[in-house]
N, C-alpha and C positions, 0 to 999 in steps of 0.2 A: 504494500500500500504506500502510495506517495503522499507525503504531507508537507505543507509549507505554511508559514505564517506571513501575514500581510497587514500593514498598518494603513488604515483608511485615510486617504488624503482629501477626499471631497468634503467641502465644508458642510454639506447637508447629510453626510453619512450615507447609509444604504436606505434610501427612501424608495418610493414606488417604482420610478423609472429604472434606476440601476438594479433593483431587486428583480424586476421583470426581465431585464436583459440577462442577468445572471442565471435566472431560472430557465430561460429559453436556451442559453448556451449549455447548461448542465444537462438538459433533456436531449441534446444532440449526441451525448456520449452513451449510446445504447449499450446495455449490458454492464454498465458500471453504476456505482452508487457514489455520488459526490455529496459530501456533507460540509457544513460550515459550523464552526464552534466559536462561541464567545462566552467567557466567564463560566465555563463548565457546562453550558447549555449547547447541545448539538442538534441541528435540524438538517433535513434533506435540502440540498440546494435547488431542487426542482419545485419546492413548495413556496410560492410567492408570499403568501400571508405569514408563513412561519419565518421566512427571512426577515420580513419587516418587523415581526414580533421580537426579534433579537434586540432591537433598539440600538443598532450599530451607529455610532456617531463619529465625527472627525477625530482622528488620533487614536481610535480604538484599534486593538490588534485582534485579528481573527485568525483561526486556523482552518485551512482547507485540506480536506482528506479525500 
């Protein structure tokens, strides 16, 4: 499993538009599971509402698996 961390630079964090783009991109990787983790909470990257529910803001660090 590949894992990396990323610090969000966008001043609005992960709001509706970037969350939608991320979910759409993650759905393109058929046969894989992409997850995003912040502060111990992990959600599927394909779930738009779950991504927005993480409350990721500027300068937060997320882990992508």
